C-alpha positions in Angstrom: -85.9 216.8 32.8 -88.6 219.2 32.6 -92.1 218.6 33.1 -94.7 220.1 29.9 -97.4 221.8 30.9 -101.0 221.9 28.4 -102.9 224.8 29.3 -106.3 223.5 29.3 -109.1 225.8 28.0 -111.9 226.0 30.4 -115.3 225.3 28.8 -118.0 227.8 29.5 -121.4 226.8 28.9 -123.6 229.1 26.9 -126.3 230.9 28.6 -129.4 229.5 26.8 -131.9 232.2 28.1 -129.6 234.6 26.3 -129.3 232.7 23.5 -133.2 232.1 23.1 -134.3 235.9 23.2 -135.1 237.8 20.1 -132.6 240.0 18.8 -133.8 244.0 19.4 -132.4 247.6 18.1 -129.1 247.3 16.9 -128.5 243.8 17.4 -130.9 242.6 14.5 -128.7 241.9 11.5 -131.1 242.5 8.6 -130.8 245.8 6.6 -134.3 245.9 5.7 -137.1 244.5 8.1 -141.2 243.7 7.8 -142.7 246.2 10.4 -145.6 246.1 12.9 -145.7 249.2 14.8 -146.8 249.3 18.6 -150.7 249.7 17.3 -150.4 246.7 15.4 -150.6 248.5 11.8 -148.5 246.3 9.2 -145.9 249.2 8.0 -144.4 247.3 5.4 -140.8 246.4 4.8 -138.6 249.4 6.1 -135.2 250.1 6.8 -133.7 249.0 9.9 -132.7 252.4 11.1 -135.9 253.6 10.2 -137.8 251.1 12.3 -135.4 251.6 15.3 -135.8 255.6 14.7 -139.5 255.2 15.2 -139.4 252.7 18.1 -137.3 255.1 19.8 -139.6 258.0 19.3 -142.2 255.6 21.0 -140.0 254.9 24.0 -140.1 251.4 23.2 -138.0 248.7 21.4 -137.2 247.2 17.6 -137.9 243.4 18.6 -137.6 240.8 16.0 -140.6 238.2 16.3 -139.5 236.1 13.3 -136.4 235.8 12.4 -136.9 233.2 9.3 -139.1 235.4 7.3 -137.7 237.3 4.2 -137.0 239.9 5.3 -137.3 239.5 9.1 -140.5 240.3 10.8 -139.7 243.0 13.3 -142.2 244.5 16.1 -142.7 247.8 17.7 -143.0 247.0 21.6 -141.9 247.2 25.1 -139.4 244.2 25.4 -139.2 244.2 29.0 -143.0 243.7 29.1 -142.8 241.4 25.8 -140.1 238.8 27.9 -142.4 238.5 30.9 -145.2 237.9 28.8 -143.5 235.3 27.1 -141.8 233.9 30.6 -146.2 233.5 31.5 -146.9 231.5 28.5 -143.5 229.4 29.0 -145.1 228.3 32.5 -148.4 227.8 32.0 -147.3 224.9 29.0 -145.0 223.6 31.4 -147.5 223.4 34.2 -150.0 221.7 31.7 -147.5 219.2 30.4 -147.4 216.2 32.8 -145.1 213.9 32.6 -146.1 210.2 32.8 -143.3 208.3 34.9 -143.8 204.2 35.4 -143.4 203.6 38.9 -142.1 199.8 39.5 -144.2 198.1 42.4 -142.5 194.7 43.8 -144.7 192.1 45.0 -141.9 190.6 47.3 -138.5 188.2 46.0 -140.7 185.3 45.5 -144.7 183.6 45.8 -144.2 183.6 49.1 -145.9 187.0 50.2 -148.6 187.5 52.7 -151.8 188.3 51.3 -151.7 191.9 53.6 -148.4 192.4 52.1 -150.0 192.1 48.5 -152.7 194.4 49.5 -150.5 197.0 50.6 -148.4 196.5 47.1 -152.0 197.2 45.5 -153.1 200.4 47.7 -149.1 201.6 46.7 -149.8 201.2 43.1 -153.4 202.9 43.4 -151.8 205.8 44.7 -149.5 205.9 41.8 -152.4 205.6 39.3 -154.6 208.5 40.7 -151.5 210.7 40.9 -151.4 209.8 36.8 -148.5 207.5 36.9 -147.9 204.2 35.0 -147.2 200.9 37.2 -144.9 198.6 36.3 -146.1 195.1 38.9 -142.8 192.6 39.1 -143.7 189.1 40.7 -140.3 187.4 41.0 -140.2 183.7 41.7 -137.4 181.5 43.2 -136.6 177.8 42.7 -139.5 175.5 42.0 -141.6 178.3 42.0 -141.2 178.1 38.3 -142.8 175.0 37.8 -146.1 176.7 38.9 -146.1 179.8 36.6 -150.0 179.7 36.7 -149.8 181.4 40.5 -148.2 183.8 39.4 -150.8 184.9 36.8 -153.6 184.5 39.5 -152.0 186.8 41.7 -151.6 189.3 38.6 -155.6 188.7 37.8 -156.4 189.2 41.1 -154.4 192.6 41.2 -156.0 193.7 37.6 -159.4 192.9 39.3 -158.8 195.6 42.3 -157.5 198.2 40.2 -160.0 198.1 37.8 -161.8 201.0 38.6 -158.4 203.2 38.1 -156.9 201.3 35.7 -156.4 199.6 32.0 -154.1 197.0 31.6 -151.6 198.4 28.9 -149.0 195.3 28.8 -150.6 191.9 29.8 -149.0 189.8 32.1 -145.4 188.1 30.6 -142.3 186.5 31.9 -138.8 187.3 31.3 -136.6 185.0 33.5 -137.9 184.4 37.0 -139.9 187.6 36.5 -143.4 187.9 35.7 -144.4 191.7 34.9 -147.3 193.4 33.7 -147.9 197.4 33.2 -151.3 199.2 34.5 -152.2 203.0 33.0 -154.2 205.3 34.6 -157.8 205.5 33.2 -158.9 209.1 33.7 -162.8 208.4 32.6 -162.5 205.8 35.8 -160.4 208.1 37.7 -162.7 210.8 37.7 -165.8 208.7 38.7 -164.1 207.2 41.4 -162.7 210.0 42.8 -166.6 211.5 42.6 -167.6 208.6 44.3 -165.2 209.0 47.3 -166.4 212.8 47.1 -169.8 211.8 47.6 -168.9 209.1 50.1 -167.3 211.8 52.5 -170.4 214.4 52.4 -172.8 211.7 53.2 -170.4 210.6 56.1 -170.1 214.3 57.1 -173.5 214.6 56.8 -173.9 211.7 59.2 -171.6 213.0 61.6 -173.5 216.5 61.8 -176.6 214.5 62.4 -175.6 212.5 65.3 -174.2 215.9 66.5 -177.2 217.5 66.3 -179.1 215.1 67.9 -176.5 214.9 71.0 -176.8 218.5 71.5 -180.6 218.5 71.6 
């Protein structure tokens, strides 16, 4: 018995960059365009062929910059330079847009965690907050610890106080099963003040070190 083989069509992912580029010269579909020349002069509605001719005479391209207008708006410009400038703008916009992540910090598997280890978690949360991230604080309860939930609330309050100089409470402490959680968010004004004070302290320390060095050298 012969096996039936079905040919599978290979899927080719479209090239996003090429698809999003503006149409130029002969690729412009409209027969008439609203034309802006290389000196920013509005020339009004002209035939596409006339626009291409004027662009070629100037050694430039006819570029469709507003395809949804009726007729579409086209400009005479250096397309290579235009793409470079657009790329620069996109990179600048991406750099300005910061993605705020929520980082999770767990306070151990139960309430039985050493205070030193709690402080390590607090320092970790502070680092995340200073980087601009939100922090999800998680406290787990085991066995009979659920009978003393107030201890978890006390611990959460202590953490809020320790991080109050750089954060704000976005989601107050709440229970979900055997977990108590809260979300702290970065407070920009507090963080700026905190960093300024840290810088001032470092400068003062450096001045003290330099003064001691001068006394030693003399």
